[in-house]
Phi, psi and omega in degrees: 000321179297315180296320179298323179300317181294325177296314179299314180301319180301310182299318181293314183295329179302331182259332179305317182243041186288355179097156177250133178240150180244127180267166183283343181293147180265131174257119183252122178254133175303141180067008179231165176291170181265126180225150176295332179206154176300332181283355171275343180291120180305326178297316180294318180299311183292312182292320180295316180295320177296317179297321179293322177298318177296319181299310182294338176269010175065025171269073193293320181296318180292322177296319180298321179295320178296317180292329176299323180295325178290318181294325177297324180287325180232073190293336182257002185272148180292348181298327182298298180296332178294312180297321178294329179294333179293329175299314180294320181302320181279355167274334179278315191302318181293344180214085183290350176284339183271115182258012185291340181262357186300315183301314180294323181293314179297323179295319179295318179297322178297320179293321177299314181296320180298312180294322179295318178298324177299320178290323181291332176294327179281326181206110183294347179257018180292110187289324176300317181297316180294320180296308185289327175294315179298319179295319179296316177299320181295312179295319179297318178296322179297316180293320179298322178293322176296332180269005178080013179268071192299313187288324174295321178296317180296322178297315177300314182296319181295317179295320180292323183297336180302335184267341198298310185290321180297319183282312185293336180277352188290322181223101183272359183272343183262123184298323179300320187288343182268359182300315181300319178296322178296315178300314182297310183303316183290306188285332178295329176274319189275331182299311179294337176286320180281327181233086185306332180296343180279348185305314180300323180293318184289349176297338181273359182244154175300154180294147176266182180209101186304309185297317179294321178300315178297321179297316182291321178295318178294322178298314179296319181296331183260328185251345186286169179241295183286331190241012182297325182294315179297320179296317179296319178297318179296318178297321176300313180297321179300312185273357173265323188244315186277314181228076187309122180212108186299313185298316181289319177301316181295320180300314184287322180289326177293326177296314179296320181293324179292321179290318189228074184294343181261008180273115184291329180295314179288329177299311179295325179295327177298314177297324181294323178298313179297317182294326181303326181251018176067027178272070189292328179295330178275323183287326185301310179294330178296311181288328177296318177294322178302313181297322177301318181287328176295310182291339175279353176078027181290150186302129175085347179280084191273164176297325180299315178287330177294327175302315178300315181300313180296321180297311183286333171296319176296319178299318179298320178292323176297320180298329178269009180059031175261075192289327179296315179294319178301316181299323180296320177296317181291328175292321175298318178298318179297319179294320179293317182293331181298341179288339180267170183269328189256158172282115180266165179306310185283334175294315181296309182292329176294321177295319176299313181293329177296318176299319181295320179293322177298320176299314181298332179270002178081017180257073189299313181302318179295321179298314181298321178301319180291322178297320177297321179297319179300319183293346176266355181262176172296153181264114176240136172052038177072023182298321181296317180299316179292322179297318178295321180297312184282340174291328179277315181233116186304144173288132185254353177089000000 
């Protein structure tokens, strides 16, 4: 099932960031100038880029106002509801456990698809329609995969993928437009290598090219405008998860943090990069600042991300054999997680680590209680195996 999720994610991601292409045909809007695409309109480019910068910095109301100006200019075009859907997406992303925004997000995607279909009925080669419909299908598929709706997600991804090569090949001079090809080239080669069970599925897709994919992603990250942030994020994920490289991960996460210092998702990722390589002296102040902003109620600083911060703060204290302090962080994590309904990744591992700290402090009965609690939770990252081991033989630190 995990491997299938990655296959679905691959198909979906290929279209989410499949690139924007501009055709030679002219789209004429009443009361507006003539442009090959709405994205050729200097007003849309300037306002859209400004709105995206506001969005990534979690200034959601201001971003929404910028996107409203674009929709007012093109009231029947799918660009309006698509841009507004990004506001909802960034309310979802910092806390994927919260499904309260799902209904609004799906409704926005439905409107994008509806408007795109209207344009496609008039012209099956309408590139704006294909781009926004494909992007809507991609985002919808991504959320569906996060919600475990694998087959619906795969269906969205497959339909979206039908557009990717035709659109991304249309204009090779624009760095933004090559992002989709870069994503495809990299993951089409690397996914079956990392997840061999995906090999039979990938036989139905064109071959990828890792080196070319990385070149195109780096090009978009450095030369792009609308999609530079996504390209940088993808490069960060590649060197954090697929091809672990501390120096490159740090370079890309620092770039994101410099661009968007108020983005909680990127803030947490900075701490994650340090923690990934056990750089606890660097991760601790990052996560400590994150918690300050969480408790201050800043936008997007969610309980879900705060769980991560508390977990890695505890890990850092354990690495320094400061077990009492570590235990306090894991207890805070347990209290925070108790507010939610489900066993989360960090709640489970935090409970396991709490047992380990109790063992290290010589409080064996409390440690055993925590190991038993872990065995009643969902199993993440081998937590059950470790809980059984330490219930039998105490953790010594």
